N, C-alpha and C positions, 0 to 999 in steps of 0.2 A: 698802408693807411691804418694807423692805430685807431681802435674804437674803445668807447667806454665799455665797462663790463656789465652795465645795467641790463641791456637787452638779452645778452647770452645767459645771464643768471636768472632773470625772470622766466625765460624759456625753460631753463634747466629745472627750476623749482616746479613749474607746471608739468613738465614731462617726467618728473621723478628720476632725474639723473643729476650728476654733478659735473662741473667744469673743473679741470685740474689747474691749480696755480703751481707752476714749476719754477723754482728760483734759478736765476742765471748767475754765473760767476765769471764768465769770459766768453769769447767768441764761439768756442767749441760747444759750450752749453747752449748758447742761444740758437746756433745753427741747427744743432741736433733736435732741439725741442720744436723749432719752427717746421723743419722738414717732416718730423713725425706727425705733427698736427695736420699738415697738408696731406700726407700720405693716408691718414686715417679720417680725413674730412671732419676734423674735430675743432671746435672753438678752443682757444687756449689763452691762459693768462700767464705772462712772464713776470715773476716776482723779483724785486730788487730790494735787499735790505740796505740800510744806510752804510753798513760796513762794506758790503759788496760794491755799493755805489762809489765809495772812496777808492776801493781796490781797483775798480775798472777805469779810474781816471776822472770820475765826476758824472753828474746826471746828463749834461749836454752830450758828452761822449757816448753814453749809453743810448740816448734817444737817436743820435745819428747812426750808430751801429745797427740798432733794431730796424729803423726805417729803411736803411740801405739794404739790409738782408731781405726784408719783406719785398722790396722792389726787385732786387737782383735775383732772388730765388723764385720769384713768381708766386709768392704766398697769397692765396685768395681767401683763406678761412679767416674768421674774425680773430684778431689778436689785440689783447689789452696789455699795456705796459703799466705795471702796478707797483707802487712803493709799499714795501712790506714792513710792518711795525714802525711806521714813521713817527718821528717826534713832530711837534707843532712847527718848528723851524724847517725841518726836513721836508714836511708836507708842502710848505710854501715854496721851497726851492724846486721841488719836483713839478709843481703846478706851473711854475715859471719856465722850467726846462722843456716842457712838452710831454710829460707823462699823460696817459689817458685815464688813469685810475690811481687813487691814493688811499692808503690806509693810515689813519691817525690812531695811534695806540695811546689812549688816555686812561687806560685801565689802572695805572698806578697812581692817578690823581684821585682826590676825593670826588664823589659823583658830581657835585655842583660844578667843580672846575672842569671835569671831563665834559659835562654838558655845555659849559660856556665856550670852551675851545672847539668842540665838535660843531656847535652852532655856527661859529665864525667860518670854519672850513667848509661846511655844507654850502654856505652862500658863495664862497669863492669857487668851489668845484662846480656848482650849478651854473654859475655865470659862464663857465668855459665848457660846459657839457661833459664834465668828467664824472666818473662814479667815485663814491666815497665809502670806505669801510671803516666802521668804528668797532671798539672792543670794550667788553664789560667782563670783569673777572679775569685776572691775568692767567695766561697759558703757562703751564709749568715748563721746566727745563731751561735751557740757556739759548738766547737769541742775541747775538752780538753783545755778549757780556751782561745782558739783563737776565737775571735768574728769577723764575716764578715757580711757585710750588704746585701749580695745577689747581687753582681755585674753581669752585662751581659758582657760576654767575647767579645773581638774584634776578628772577623773572621781572620784578617790578622795575629794577634799574634798567633791564634790557628794554622794557617798554618805553621808559623815559628817553633812552637814547634813540630807539627806533622811531619814536614820534618826532624826532628832529628832522626827519626826512633824509636819513642816510640811505644809501643804496643797499647795503648788506651789513650784517652784524656778526662779529666774531664773539661767541660767548663761551667762556670756559666751562667744560663739562667733564673735568678730570683728565683732559688730554695734555700731552707735554711735547715740547720740541726735542728733537734728537732721538737717541735710542731709548726704548722703554725698558725700565728695570724689571727684573723677574717678578717682583712682588707688586707690580702695577695692578690696581683694582679694576681697570677697564673703564669704559665710558659710562657716565651716569645718564641713562636714557630717561629716567623719571624726570630729571632736571631738564633735559632736552625737550621732552614733551610739553612741560610747563612753559618753557621759554618760547617754543614754537607757537603755543596757544596765545601767549601774551603779545607777540609781535605781529600776528596776522600773517599776511602773505610775504613778509620780508624774507629774502634768501639768507640763510644762515651759513656761516663759514666754519669749517673744521680745520684748525691749525694742528700741526704735528701729525700729518698723515702717514709718516713713516712708522711701520710696525704695528699699526692698528689692524687686527684680524679682519679678513674680507667680510665676514658675516656682520661685524659691528659697523663696517663702512656702509653696507647695504641698509642696515637698520637706521643709521644716521640720515642717509639720503631719504628714507621713507618718512622721517620726522622733520623735513624742511631744510636739510643741509644741501646747498646747491654749489658750493665751492669748497674744494679740498686742497690744502697746501702740501706740497711734497718738495723736500730739499735734501735731507740727510741721505735718503735712499740713493739718489743720483750721485751724491758725493762718494758714497761707499762703493758703488759698482765702478765708478770712474777710477778710484784709487786702486781697487783690486785688479782691474784690467791693466792699469799702468804698471803695477808691481809685477804682475805675471810676465809682462813683456820684457821688463828689465831683468828679472830673475832668470828668464830663459835665454838671456844674452843677445836678444834680437837687436838691441841698440848698438851692438858691436859688429853686426853683420852688414857689410856694404855701407849704405847711407842710413842705416837704421836709427841713427841719432837725430836725423831730421825731425823736428817737432811734428811735422805733418804725419810722419810714420809713427813716432813715439806716442802721440796722443790719439791715433786712430782707433785702437781697441777700446779705449775709454769712451770715445765719441759714439761708437757702435753700441756699447753697453748702456749708455744713457738713452739712446734711441729705443732700445729694447725695453728698458724700464718704463719709459714714458708711455710707450704703446700699451704695455701691460696695465698701467694705471688708467689710461683712457678707456680700455676695455672694461676694467673693474668699475669705473665711475659711470659708464654708460654713455660717454660723450661721442663715441665713434659714429660717424655719419649724421651728426647733429649740427654741422656748420651751416 
């Protein structure tokens, strides 16, 4: 039974921890993340970008897969299925398909248009009991072909969007998607403190959780961040484990070519990475 992310994030903000959003790319990803959440008694958010949605066959297929896994694996911790960096049209499709949480990324629009489109989606999400994430100040790096330079959001604009009654707000504070370059300046905590003050009790979202040092994660959580997105790190460990398996020639031994065997090391490494993040974010035993 999928749930809105609202309650889990409000609890996280109050309890000074964060819930991880782990992006899914296929069945292995989804199963690994759900099992790890259950084993660690942690709430969890499954993120789906529009590109991954297309890759997995469409939003209805994803909703069916996730609901089926929750039932068949006996998952009892709170699970939200969330559209990541959704367009206006993509958000509407995911609402219709049965997602329990939506992100509308209007950060590339002028603020007036971002407000107009977000207002419309707040109404639709509220009517169905879904949570809605909005974004101000684009996040750097590349996400499904959209490249942002890592802007720092304006606290006034953050307040304007927060006042529309969104559930959570993603505000750029110098964070980027993907691997961080060596000359990365770090998170702008001064900006985060101002944004946190401007939006009151609203849970803040930190995108680009891969590669941010642990002490910066802890500080961000202390300044109102209640949701942290992780994707690249799981992709990297999955790829590395699969490469090692093939380079060791294990796919040539017996039935080592069976995808259930071939993908098993990557599956286990995703589980280990997700557990590590849940411990870092403080969400273990918070379900």
